[in-house]
ZADO-1210 file (C-alpha; in nm, 4 decimals, padded with zeros to 6 digits):
<atoms>
<atom x="00.0000" y="00.0000" z="00.0000" code="MET" pos="1"/>
<atom x="00.1222" y="00.3484" z="-00.0890" code="CYS" pos="2"/>
<atom x="-00.0140" y="00.6825" z="-00.2064" code="THR" pos="3"/>
<atom x="00.1482" y="00.9188" z="-00.4553" code="SER" pos="4"/>
<atom x="00.0586" y="01.2599" z="-00.5942" code="LEU" pos="5"/>
<atom x="00.2018" y="01.5260" z="-00.8217" code="SER" pos="6"/>
<atom x="00.1615" y="01.9006" z="-00.7686" code="LEU" pos="7"/>
<atom x="00.2827" y="02.2368" z="-00.8940" code="GLY" pos="8"/>
<atom x="00.3378" y="02.5682" z="-00.7138" code="ALA" pos="9"/>
<atom x="00.2662" y="02.9177" z="-00.8406" code="LEU" pos="10"/>
<atom x="00.6385" y="02.9871" z="-00.8763" code="ASP" pos="11"/>
<atom x="00.6562" y="02.7109" z="-01.1390" code="GLY" pos="12"/>
<atom x="00.8194" y="02.4433" z="-00.9240" code="SER" pos="13"/>
<atom x="00.6985" y="02.0865" z="-00.9788" code="LYS" pos="14"/>
<atom x="00.6713" y="01.8017" z="-00.7290" code="PHE" pos="15"/>
<atom x="00.6140" y="01.4301" z="-00.6978" code="LEU" pos="16"/>
<atom x="00.5425" y="01.2916" z="-00.3500" code="ALA" pos="17"/>
<atom x="00.4523" y="00.9627" z="-00.1887" code="ARG" pos="18"/>
<atom x="00.3934" y="00.7631" z="00.1266" code="THR" pos="19"/>
<atom x="00.5796" y="00.4322" z="00.1492" code="MET" pos="20"/>
<atom x="00.3407" y="00.1903" z="00.3172" code="ASP" pos="21"/>
<atom x="00.4852" y="-00.1567" z="00.3702" code="PHE" pos="22"/>
<atom x="00.5239" y="-00.4244" z="00.6359" code="ALA" pos="23"/>
<atom x="00.8710" y="-00.5527" z="00.5490" code="PHE" pos="24"/>
<atom x="01.1258" y="-00.3085" z="00.6911" code="GLU" pos="25"/>
<atom x="01.2867" y="-00.1475" z="00.3864" code="LEU" pos="26"/>
<atom x="01.5382" y="00.0655" z="00.5788" code="ASN" pos="27"/>
<atom x="01.5268" y="00.3250" z="00.3037" code="GLY" pos="28"/>
<atom x="01.7358" y="00.6408" z="00.3457" code="ARG" pos="29"/>
<atom x="01.8069" y="00.9431" z="00.1247" code="PRO" pos="30"/>
<atom x="02.0700" y="00.8083" z="-00.1136" code="THR" pos="31"/>
<atom x="02.2799" y="00.9544" z="-00.3944" code="PHE" pos="32"/>
<atom x="02.3847" y="00.7387" z="-00.6888" code="LEU" pos="33"/>
<atom x="02.6487" y="00.8896" z="-00.9195" code="PRO" pos="34"/>
<atom x="02.6700" y="00.9044" z="-01.2955" code="GLN" pos="35"/>
<atom x="02.8077" y="00.5810" z="-01.4394" code="GLU" pos="36"/>
<atom x="02.6844" y="00.3831" z="-01.1410" code="TYR" pos="37"/>
<atom x="02.7145" y="00.0152" z="-01.2317" code="LYS" pos="38"/>
<atom x="02.4528" y="-00.2301" z="-01.1122" code="TRP" pos="39"/>
<atom x="02.3957" y="-00.5971" z="-01.1793" code="ILE" pos="40"/>
<atom x="02.0602" y="-00.7298" z="-01.2946" code="SER" pos="41"/>
<atom x="01.9195" y="-00.9849" z="-01.0522" code="SER" pos="42"/>
<atom x="01.7579" y="-01.1727" z="-01.3373" code="TYR" pos="43"/>
<atom x="02.0375" y="-01.2393" z="-01.5855" code="ASP" pos="44"/>
<atom x="02.3425" y="-01.0963" z="-01.4029" code="LYS" pos="45"/>
<atom x="02.4127" y="-00.8447" z="-01.6786" code="LYS" pos="46"/>
<atom x="02.5843" y="-00.5221" z="-01.5735" code="THR" pos="47"/>
<atom x="02.4130" y="-00.1918" z="-01.6523" code="TYR" pos="48"/>
<atom x="02.5550" y="00.1592" z="-01.6204" code="THR" pos="49"/>
<atom x="02.3529" y="00.4728" z="-01.5453" code="THR" pos="50"/>
<atom x="02.4064" y="00.7860" z="-01.7542" code="ASP" pos="51"/>
<atom x="02.2589" y="01.0259" z="-01.4981" code="TYR" pos="52"/>
<atom x="02.2971" y="01.0871" z="-01.1263" code="ALA" pos="53"/>
<atom x="02.0052" y="00.9940" z="-00.8994" code="ILE" pos="54"/>
<atom x="01.8801" y="01.1166" z="-00.5614" code="MET" pos="55"/>
<atom x="01.6221" y="00.8927" z="-00.4018" code="GLY" pos="56"/>
<atom x="01.5161" y="00.6676" z="-00.1184" code="THR" pos="57"/>
<atom x="01.7593" y="00.3806" z="-00.1391" code="GLY" pos="58"/>
<atom x="01.9020" y="00.0808" z="00.0405" code="ALA" pos="59"/>
<atom x="02.1751" y="-00.1612" z="-00.0540" code="LYS" pos="60"/>
<atom x="02.0693" y="-00.5187" z="-00.1184" code="TYR" pos="61"/>
<atom x="02.3518" y="-00.7493" z="-00.2186" code="GLY" pos="62"/>
<atom x="02.5549" y="-00.5842" z="-00.4951" code="ASN" pos="63"/>
<atom x="02.3126" y="-00.3049" z="-00.5778" code="ASN" pos="64"/>
<atom x="02.1545" y="00.0011" z="-00.4291" code="TYR" pos="65"/>
<atom x="01.7830" y="-00.0185" z="-00.4973" code="MET" pos="66"/>
<atom x="01.5693" y="00.2950" z="-00.5285" code="VAL" pos="67"/>
<atom x="01.1957" y="00.2953" z="-00.4521" code="ALA" pos="68"/>
<atom x="01.1438" y="00.6629" z="-00.5424" code="ASP" pos="69"/>
<atom x="01.3592" y="00.9554" z="-00.6496" code="GLY" pos="70"/>
<atom x="01.4646" y="01.1870" z="-00.9311" code="PHE" pos="71"/>
<atom x="01.7647" y="01.2330" z="-01.1565" code="ASN" pos="72"/>
<atom x="01.9754" y="01.5351" z="-01.2493" code="GLU" pos="73"/>
<atom x="01.7298" y="01.6362" z="-01.5235" code="TYR" pos="74"/>
<atom x="01.4236" y="01.6277" z="-01.2979" code="GLY" pos="75"/>
<atom x="01.2686" y="01.3004" z="-01.4148" code="LEU" pos="76"/>
<atom x="01.1167" y="01.1354" z="-01.1079" code="SER" pos="77"/>
<atom x="00.9536" y="00.8048" z="-01.0273" code="ALA" pos="78"/>
<atom x="00.7928" y="00.6043" z="-00.7492" code="ALA" pos="79"/>
<atom x="00.7006" y="00.2372" z="-00.7369" code="GLU" pos="80"/>
<atom x="00.3789" y="00.1264" z="-00.5665" code="LEU" pos="81"/>
<atom x="00.2387" y="-00.2168" z="-00.4921" code="TYR" pos="82"/>
<atom x="00.0020" y="-00.3565" z="-00.7559" code="PHE" pos="83"/>
<atom x="-00.1112" y="-00.6834" z="-00.5961" code="ALA" pos="84"/>
<atom x="-00.3004" y="-00.9381" z="-00.8078" code="ASN" pos="85"/>
<atom x="-00.2862" y="-00.7078" z="-01.1088" code="ALA" pos="86"/>
<atom x="00.0739" y="-00.6785" z="-01.2335" code="ALA" pos="87"/>
<atom x="00.1404" y="-00.9093" z="-01.5298" code="LYS" pos="88"/>
<atom x="00.5000" y="-00.9374" z="-01.6467" code="TYR" pos="89"/>
<atom x="00.6626" y="-01.1353" z="-01.9247" code="ASP" pos="90"/>
<atom x="00.7169" y="-01.4978" z="-01.8296" code="THR" pos="91"/>
<atom x="01.0236" y="-01.5365" z="-02.0523" code="GLU" pos="92"/>
<atom x="01.3072" y="-01.2972" z="-02.1435" code="PRO" pos="93"/>
<atom x="01.3309" y="-01.1336" z="-02.4854" code="THR" pos="94"/>
<atom x="01.6561" y="-01.1807" z="-02.6735" code="ASP" pos="95"/>
<atom x="01.8457" y="-00.8582" z="-02.7332" code="GLY" pos="96"/>
<atom x="01.6269" y="-00.6612" z="-02.4903" code="ALA" pos="97"/>
<atom x="01.6796" y="-00.5252" z="-02.1391" code="ILE" pos="98"/>
<atom x="01.5210" y="-00.7885" z="-01.9149" code="ASN" pos="99"/>
<atom x="01.4666" y="-00.6759" z="-01.5553" code="LEU" pos="100"/>
<atom x="01.2774" y="-00.7706" z="-01.2419" code="VAL" pos="101"/>
<atom x="01.0279" y="-00.5028" z="-01.1422" code="ALA" pos="102"/>
<atom x="01.2146" y="-00.3584" z="-00.8422" code="GLU" pos="103"/>
<atom x="01.5104" y="-00.2697" z="-01.0705" code="GLU" pos="104"/>
<atom x="01.3030" y="-00.0728" z="-01.3190" code="PHE" pos="105"/>
<atom x="01.3424" y="00.2654" z="-01.1476" code="ILE" pos="106"/>
<atom x="01.7227" y="00.2288" z="-01.1516" code="LEU" pos="107"/>
<atom x="01.7101" y="00.1882" z="-01.5270" code="TRP" pos="108"/>
<atom x="01.4411" y="00.4546" z="-01.5833" code="ALA" pos="109"/>
<atom x="01.6034" y="00.7354" z="-01.3824" code="LEU" pos="110"/>
<atom x="01.9545" y="00.6353" z="-01.4791" code="GLY" pos="111"/>
<atom x="01.8957" y="00.6466" z="-01.8534" code="ASN" pos="112"/>
<atom x="01.6172" y="00.8942" z="-01.9338" code="ASN" pos="113"/>
<atom x="01.5938" y="01.2734" z="-01.9075" code="LYS" pos="114"/>
<atom x="01.2187" y="01.3156" z="-01.9432" code="SER" pos="115"/>
<atom x="00.8824" y="01.1492" z="-01.9946" code="ILE" pos="116"/>
<atom x="00.9348" y="01.1834" z="-02.3699" code="GLU" pos="117"/>
<atom x="01.2635" y="00.9941" z="-02.3450" code="ASP" pos="118"/>
<atom x="01.0947" y="00.7282" z="-02.1359" code="LEU" pos="119"/>
<atom x="00.8126" y="00.6796" z="-02.3868" code="LYS" pos="120"/>
<atom x="01.0643" y="00.5921" z="-02.6536" code="GLU" pos="121"/>
<atom x="01.3213" y="00.3989" z="-02.4535" code="ASN" pos="122"/>
<atom x="01.0872" y="00.1646" z="-02.2641" code="ILE" pos="123"/>
<atom x="01.0311" y="-00.0126" z="-02.5949" code="LYS" pos="124"/>
<atom x="01.3573" y="-00.1979" z="-02.5309" code="GLN" pos="125"/>
<atom x="01.2706" y="-00.2980" z="-02.1707" code="VAL" pos="126"/>
<atom x="01.0852" y="-00.6068" z="-02.0500" code="HIS" pos="127"/>
<atom x="00.9849" y="-00.6781" z="-01.6909" code="LEU" pos="128"/>
<atom x="01.0121" y="-01.0471" z="-01.6118" code="ILE" pos="129"/>
<atom x="00.8085" y="-01.2446" z="-01.3602" code="GLU" pos="130"/>
<atom x="01.0784" y="-01.3876" z="-01.1367" code="SER" pos="131"/>
<atom x="01.1736" y="-01.4594" z="-00.7761" code="ASN" pos="132"/>
<atom x="01.5343" y="-01.3587" z="-00.8480" code="ALA" pos="133"/>
<atom x="01.4936" y="-01.0033" z="-00.7172" code="GLY" pos="134"/>
<atom x="01.6232" y="-00.8640" z="-00.3896" code="VAL" pos="135"/>
<atom x="01.2973" y="-00.9444" z="-00.2060" code="MET" pos="136"/>
<atom x="01.3276" y="-01.3145" z="-00.2888" code="GLY" pos="137"/>
<atom x="00.9897" y="-01.3284" z="-00.4594" code="GLN" pos="138"/>
<atom x="00.8180" y="-01.1650" z="-00.7527" code="ASN" pos="139"/>
<atom x="00.7072" y="-00.8107" z="-00.6679" code="GLN" pos="140"/>
<atom x="00.3811" y="-00.6852" z="-00.8259" code="PRO" pos="141"/>
<atom x="00.4461" y="-00.3162" z="-00.8928" code="LEU" pos="142"/>
<atom x="00.3202" y="-00.0254" z="-01.0954" code="HIS" pos="143"/>
<atom x="00.4901" y="00.3105" z="-01.1354" code="PHE" pos="144"/>
<atom x="00.4225" y="00.6827" z="-01.1436" code="ILE" pos="145"/>
<atom x="00.6552" y="00.9198" z="-01.3299" code="PHE" pos="146"/>
<atom x="00.6756" y="01.2983" z="-01.3413" code="SER" pos="147"/>
<atom x="00.9344" y="01.5271" z="-01.4971" code="ASP" pos="148"/>
<atom x="01.0524" y="01.8873" z="-01.4764" code="ALA" pos="149"/>
<atom x="00.7645" y="02.0036" z="-01.6995" code="THR" pos="150"/>
<atom x="00.5088" y="01.8627" z="-01.4546" code="GLY" pos="151"/>
<atom x="00.3951" y="01.5939" z="-01.6986" code="ALA" pos="152"/>
<atom x="00.2780" y="01.2937" z="-01.4948" code="THR" pos="153"/>
<atom x="00.2226" y="00.9416" z="-01.6238" code="TYR" pos="154"/>
<atom x="00.1522" y="00.5985" z="-01.4788" code="VAL" pos="155"/>
<atom x="00.2887" y="00.2697" z="-01.6021" code="LEU" pos="156"/>
<atom x="00.0939" y="-00.0427" z="-01.5143" code="GLU" pos="157"/>
<atom x="00.2264" y="-00.3765" z="-01.6462" code="PRO" pos="158"/>
<atom x="-00.0905" y="-00.5653" z="-01.7350" code="GLN" pos="159"/>
<atom x="00.0291" y="-00.8105" z="-01.9976" code="GLY" pos="160"/>
<atom x="00.0393" y="-00.5637" z="-02.2868" code="ASN" pos="161"/>
<atom x="00.3986" y="-00.4476" z="-02.2547" code="GLY" pos="162"/>
<atom x="00.5153" y="-00.1287" z="-02.0880" code="LEU" pos="163"/>
<atom x="00.2760" y="00.1522" z="-02.1777" code="VAL" pos="164"/>
<atom x="00.2713" y="00.5007" z="-02.0253" code="LEU" pos="165"/>
<atom x="-00.0674" y="00.6598" z="-01.9591" code="GLN" pos="166"/>
<atom x="-00.1137" y="01.0230" z="-01.8620" code="GLU" pos="167"/>
<atom x="-00.2225" y="01.0713" z="-01.5023" code="ASP" pos="168"/>
<atom x="-00.4615" y="01.3648" z="-01.5350" code="LYS" pos="169"/>
<atom x="-00.5866" y="01.3202" z="-01.1782" code="VAL" pos="170"/>
<atom x="-00.2333" y="01.3533" z="-01.0416" code="GLY" pos="171"/>
<atom x="-00.2835" y="01.0691" z="-00.7929" code="VAL" pos="172"/>
<atom x="-00.1965" y="00.7005" z="-00.7754" code="MET" pos="173"/>
<atom x="-00.2476" y="00.4376" z="-00.5055" code="THR" pos="174"/>
<atom x="-00.2692" y="00.0579" z="-00.5426" code="ASN" pos="175"/>
<atom x="-00.4923" y="-00.2094" z="-00.6938" code="THR" pos="176"/>
<atom x="-00.7343" y="-00.1714" z="-00.8763" code="PRO" pos="177"/>
<atom x="-00.5763" y="-00.0121" z="-01.1819" code="ASP" pos="178"/>
<atom x="-00.5662" y="00.3603" z="-01.2538" code="TYR" pos="179"/>
<atom x="-00.8591" y="00.3573" z="-01.5001" code="ASN" pos="180"/>
<atom x="-01.0803" y="00.1865" z="-01.2401" code="TRP" pos="181"/>
<atom x="-00.9931" y="00.4553" z="-00.9853" code="HIS" pos="182"/>
<atom x="-01.0733" y="00.7318" z="-01.2364" code="LYS" pos="183"/>
<atom x="-01.4156" y="00.5826" z="-01.3060" code="THR" pos="184"/>
<atom x="-01.4852" y="00.5408" z="-00.9343" code="ASN" pos="185"/>
<atom x="-01.4432" y="00.9154" z="-00.8766" code="LEU" pos="186"/>
<atom x="-01.7874" y="00.9575" z="-01.0342" code="ALA" pos="187"/>
<atom x="-01.9324" y="00.8123" z="-00.7127" code="ASN" pos="188"/>
<atom x="-01.7986" y="01.1059" z="-00.5115" code="TYR" pos="189"/>
<atom x="-01.9123" y="01.4069" z="-00.7116" code="LEU" pos="190"/>
<atom x="-02.1304" y="01.5007" z="-00.4139" code="GLY" pos="191"/>
<atom x="-01.8307" y="01.5763" z="-00.1946" code="ALA" pos="192"/>
<atom x="-01.7607" y="01.9488" z="-00.1701" code="GLN" pos="193"/>
<atom x="-01.5608" y="02.1983" z="00.0321" code="THR" pos="194"/>
<atom x="-01.8597" y="02.4158" z="00.1217" code="THR" pos="195"/>
<atom x="-02.1400" y="02.3170" z="00.3580" code="ASN" pos="196"/>
<atom x="-02.4817" y="02.1931" z="00.2643" code="PHE" pos="197"/>
<atom x="-02.7555" y="02.4225" z="00.3920" code="GLY" pos="198"/>
<atom x="-03.0626" y="02.3550" z="00.6017" code="ALA" pos="199"/>
<atom x="-03.3352" y="02.1360" z="00.4569" code="LYS" pos="200"/>
<atom x="-03.6972" y="02.0723" z="00.5469" code="LYS" pos="201"/>
<atom x="-03.8258" y="01.7231" z="00.6164" code="PHE" pos="202"/>
<atom x="-04.2003" y="01.7731" z="00.6181" code="GLY" pos="203"/>
<atom x="-04.2519" y="02.0781" z="00.8394" code="ASP" pos="204"/>
<atom x="-03.9294" y="02.0195" z="01.0330" code="GLU" pos="205"/>
<atom x="-03.6300" y="02.2252" z="00.9306" code="GLU" pos="206"/>
<atom x="-03.3026" y="02.0427" z="00.9904" code="VAL" pos="207"/>
<atom x="-03.0024" y="02.2680" z="01.0202" code="ILE" pos="208"/>
<atom x="-02.6372" y="02.1627" z="00.9725" code="PRO" pos="209"/>
<atom x="-02.4511" y="02.0648" z="01.2872" code="LEU" pos="210"/>
<atom x="-02.1116" y="02.1553" z="01.1484" code="GLY" pos="211"/>
<atom x="-01.8938" y="02.0979" z="00.8411" code="GLN" pos="212"/>
<atom x="-02.0891" y="01.8567" z="00.6233" code="ASN" pos="213"/>
<atom x="-01.9719" y="01.9071" z="00.2654" code="GLY" pos="214"/>
<atom x="-01.7167" y="01.6263" z="00.2888" code="THR" pos="215"/>
<atom x="-01.9496" y="01.3663" z="00.4395" code="PHE" pos="216"/>
<atom x="-01.9246" y="01.1493" z="00.1268" code="ARG" pos="217"/>
<atom x="-01.5463" y="01.1112" z="00.1461" code="LEU" pos="218"/>
<atom x="-01.4313" y="00.7611" z="00.2494" code="PRO" pos="219"/>
<atom x="-01.2197" y="00.7462" z="00.5632" code="GLY" pos="220"/>
<atom x="-01.0481" y="00.4072" z="00.5430" code="GLY" pos="221"/>
<atom x="-00.6978" y="00.3083" z="00.4330" code="TYR" pos="222"/>
<atom x="-00.7901" y="00.0919" z="00.1354" code="THR" pos="223"/>
<atom x="-00.6360" y="00.1907" z="-00.1979" code="ALA" pos="224"/>
<atom x="-00.9816" y="00.2988" z="-00.3167" code="VAL" pos="225"/>
<atom x="-01.0428" y="00.5192" z="-00.0124" code="ASP" pos="226"/>
<atom x="-00.6971" y="00.6745" z="-00.0279" code="ARG" pos="227"/>
<atom x="-00.7266" y="00.7518" z="-00.3998" code="PHE" pos="228"/>
<atom x="-01.0606" y="00.9277" z="-00.3586" code="VAL" pos="229"/>
<atom x="-00.9532" y="01.1196" z="-00.0494" code="ARG" pos="230"/>
<atom x="-00.6219" y="01.2311" z="-00.2020" code="THR" pos="231"/>
<atom x="-00.7833" y="01.3314" z="-00.5319" code="ALA" pos="232"/>
<atom x="-01.0383" y="01.5456" z="-00.3482" code="PHE" pos="233"/>
<atom x="-00.7813" y="01.7091" z="-00.1208" code="ILE" pos="234"/>
<atom x="-00.5359" y="01.7707" z="-00.4051" code="ARG" pos="235"/>
<atom x="-00.8106" y="01.9282" z="-00.6140" code="ASN" pos="236"/>
<atom x="-00.9390" y="02.1453" z="-00.3287" code="SER" pos="237"/>
<atom x="-00.6302" y="02.2647" z="-00.1429" code="THR" pos="238"/>
<atom x="-00.5034" y="02.6150" z="-00.2168" code="GLU" pos="239"/>
<atom x="-00.2204" y="02.6158" z="-00.4685" code="THR" pos="240"/>
<atom x="00.1059" y="02.6862" z="-00.2813" code="PRO" pos="241"/>
<atom x="00.2860" y="03.0060" z="-00.3777" code="LYS" pos="242"/>
<atom x="00.6411" y="02.8705" z="-00.3830" code="ASP" pos="243"/>
<atom x="00.8511" y="02.5593" z="-00.3336" code="ASN" pos="244"/>
<atom x="00.8781" y="02.5907" z="00.0457" code="LYS" pos="245"/>
<atom x="00.5058" y="02.6348" z="00.0921" code="GLN" pos="246"/>
<atom x="00.4501" y="02.3471" z="-00.1482" code="ALA" pos="247"/>
<atom x="00.6468" y="02.1045" z="00.0688" code="VAL" pos="248"/>
<atom x="00.4373" y="02.1990" z="00.3719" code="ASN" pos="249"/>
<atom x="00.1147" y="02.1701" z="00.1716" code="THR" pos="250"/>
<atom x="00.2045" y="01.8310" z="00.0272" code="ILE" pos="251"/>
<atom x="00.3004" y="01.6883" z="00.3656" code="LEU" pos="252"/>
<atom x="-00.0408" y="01.7925" z="00.4991" code="HIS" pos="253"/>
<atom x="-00.1990" y="01.6131" z="00.2023" code="MET" pos="254"/>
<atom x="00.0022" y="01.2983" z="00.2680" code="LEU" pos="255"/>
<atom x="-00.0914" y="01.3077" z="00.6366" code="ASP" pos="256"/>
<atom x="-00.4515" y="01.2370" z="00.5371" code="SER" pos="257"/>
<atom x="-00.3464" y="00.8933" z="00.4079" code="VAL" pos="258"/>
<atom x="-00.0499" y="00.8187" z="00.6357" code="THR" pos="259"/>
<atom x="-00.1031" y="00.4857" z="00.8128" code="ILE" pos="260"/>
<atom x="-00.0033" y="00.4609" z="01.1810" code="PRO" pos="261"/>
<atom x="00.1687" y="00.1398" z="01.2883" code="ARG" pos="262"/>
<atom x="-00.0882" y="-00.1077" z="01.4177" code="GLY" pos="263"/>
<atom x="-00.3901" y="00.0130" z="01.2203" code="VAL" pos="264"/>
<atom x="-00.3399" y="-00.2264" z="00.9282" code="ASN" pos="265"/>
<atom x="-00.2320" y="-00.5800" z="01.0239" code="ILE" pos="266"/>
<atom x="-00.1518" y="-00.8418" z="00.7601" code="LYS" pos="267"/>
<atom x="-00.2554" y="-01.2071" z="00.7772" code="GLU" pos="268"/>
<atom x="00.0844" y="-01.3025" z="00.9210" code="ASN" pos="269"/>
<atom x="00.0478" y="-01.0515" z="01.2039" code="GLY" pos="270"/>
<atom x="00.2903" y="-00.7923" z="01.0629" code="GLU" pos="271"/>
<atom x="00.1897" y="-00.4264" z="01.0671" code="ALA" pos="272"/>
<atom x="00.1852" y="-00.2499" z="00.7318" code="SER" pos="273"/>
<atom x="00.2413" y="00.1197" z="00.7979" code="TYR" pos="274"/>
<atom x="00.3846" y="00.4365" z="00.6446" code="THR" pos="275"/>
<atom x="00.7582" y="00.3876" z="00.6822" code="GLN" pos="276"/>
<atom x="00.8341" y="00.7293" z="00.5343" code="TYR" pos="277"/>
<atom x="00.7043" y="01.0199" z="00.3302" code="GLN" pos="278"/>
<atom x="00.9016" y="01.1797" z="00.0478" code="THR" pos="279"/>
<atom x="00.8446" y="01.5046" z="-00.1381" code="VAL" pos="280"/>
<atom x="01.0546" y="01.5412" z="-00.4529" code="LEU" pos="281"/>
<atom x="01.1152" y="01.8974" z="-00.5763" code="ASP" pos="282"/>
<atom x="01.1883" y="01.8387" z="-00.9441" code="LEU" pos="283"/>
<atom x="01.2661" y="02.2033" z="-01.0172" code="THR" pos="284"/>
<atom x="01.5165" y="02.2726" z="-00.7420" code="ASN" pos="285"/>
<atom x="01.6409" y="01.9096" z="-00.7264" code="LYS" pos="286"/>
<atom x="01.5710" y="01.8686" z="-00.3531" code="ILE" pos="287"/>
<atom x="01.4425" y="01.5540" z="-00.1852" code="MET" pos="288"/>
<atom x="01.2476" y="01.5994" z="00.1394" code="TYR" pos="289"/>
<atom x="01.2270" y="01.2918" z="00.3609" code="PHE" pos="290"/>
<atom x="01.0195" y="01.2276" z="00.6746" code="VAL" pos="291"/>
<atom x="01.0744" y="00.8915" z="00.8506" code="PRO" pos="292"/>
<atom x="00.7978" y="00.7344" z="01.0577" code="TYR" pos="293"/>
<atom x="00.9780" y="00.7703" z="01.3888" code="GLY" pos="294"/>
<atom x="01.0764" y="01.1342" z="01.3495" code="ASN" pos="295"/>
<atom x="00.8557" y="01.4087" z="01.2058" code="ARG" pos="296"/>
<atom x="01.1554" y="01.6282" z="01.1288" code="LYS" pos="297"/>
<atom x="01.1812" y="01.7092" z="00.7574" code="VAL" pos="298"/>
<atom x="01.5212" y="01.6168" z="00.6126" code="TYR" pos="299"/>
<atom x="01.6382" y="01.7745" z="00.2852" code="ALA" pos="300"/>
<atom x="01.9052" y="01.6497" z="00.0444" code="THR" pos="301"/>
<atom x="01.9890" y="01.8500" z="-00.2659" code="LYS" pos="302"/>
<atom x="02.1298" y="01.7096" z="-00.5870" code="LEU" pos="303"/>
<atom x="02.3930" y="01.9800" z="-00.6316" code="THR" pos="304"/>
<atom x="02.6321" y="02.0299" z="-00.9215" code="ASP" pos="305"/>
<atom x="02.9187" y="01.9693" z="-00.6813" code="ASP" pos="306"/>
<atom x="02.7712" y="01.6366" z="-00.5732" code="LEU" pos="307"/>
<atom x="02.7220" y="01.5293" z="-00.9336" code="ILE" pos="308"/>
<atom x="03.0728" y="01.6334" z="-01.0347" code="LYS" pos="309"/>
<atom x="03.2785" y="01.5144" z="-00.7393" code="ASN" pos="310"/>
<atom x="03.0932" y="01.2291" z="-00.5664" code="GLN" pos="311"/>
<atom x="03.1892" y="00.9174" z="-00.7593" code="LYS" pos="312"/>
<atom x="03.0503" y="00.6567" z="-00.5191" code="GLU" pos="313"/>
<atom x="02.7016" y="00.6023" z="-00.3766" code="PRO" pos="314"/>
<atom x="02.6349" y="00.8084" z="-00.0662" code="LYS" pos="315"/>
<atom x="02.3755" y="00.7390" z="00.2027" code="GLU" pos="316"/>
<atom x="02.2555" y="01.0302" z="00.4154" code="PHE" pos="317"/>
<atom x="02.1905" y="00.9525" z="00.7800" code="GLU" pos="318"/>
<atom x="01.8608" y="01.0487" z="00.9412" code="VAL" pos="319"/>
<atom x="01.7487" y="01.0098" z="01.3012" code="SER" pos="320"/>
<atom x="01.4660" y="00.7634" z="01.3529" code="LEU" pos="321"/>
<atom x="01.3930" y="00.8928" z="01.7045" code="ASP" pos="322"/>
<atom x="01.1600" y="01.1887" z="01.7412" code="GLN" pos="323"/>
<atom x="01.3415" y="01.5198" z="01.7842" code="GLU" pos="324"/>
<atom x="01.1970" y="01.8183" z="01.9661" code="PHE" pos="325"/>
<atom x="01.2787" y="02.1889" z="01.9803" code="GLU" pos="326"/>
<atom x="01.2544" y="02.3189" z="02.3356" code="ALA" pos="327"/>
<atom x="01.0961" y="02.6620" z="02.3651" code="LEU" pos="328"/>
<atom x="01.1791" y="02.7276" z="02.7319" code="ASN" pos="329"/>
</atoms>
């Protein structure tokens, strides 16, 4: 389970953000991967080399750093989200193509494409393979959301018809069902509104509102369907932030509406699936904002020219997982 959204500010800055909701402890941290970073495909052990530097939420598994969300030096960004019982990959590799397991796709996408337009063309040579060879030890059903420096936002959902990008006009993505199902389902919530409904007579009795009632139709659960509807409504209704700093604050408030506390959602095996972190990716200013579950402090890492030029090895940035406080007296 995860929620992602794209947003723009009045100063022209563009953003992609997400919650990472998962039970298995990913131990993701803000991570820099340099140009010409070499990584080894889990599926066929081929070595691939990135053209562009990446800043994202990463962790090292075996030989490779894996990235679940992030952006590259040109502002192309991506996030992977769970797509249970819906993702359909190739069952066999394609000769002469790039054959990858799903959790490696973002490494290739951000490492070798500058924009959505690049991605549209270059994914023709990529095939995602159903395999247990990945770092998680079993096939991972995933779909992906991409946004670039222009603000263009697309989803990619492997459903047995190859890798096809579809424009995300809502600016939101969650989990199963697929994006088109979620779009259609929004028609059931056209009655939700930001303003209050007025008094109404039932027979001769006038019933007056007891408080804010315009949002009574919004679902309040943590299912993918509920989170999609709630995020779409909030994204569409919230005041547009004036600049990049205000945008980060605004987006974090949006994500808080779908952030899952530990213990609220328990899987069949007894593990708690919860929001392990929130990320806000500033694609214009090349800054990644990271909020871990245990500490509401907002950490920022910038993909600077100096970092791109001089840092030749992957670099993990440490964050505190214990809540920090600022004493006022």
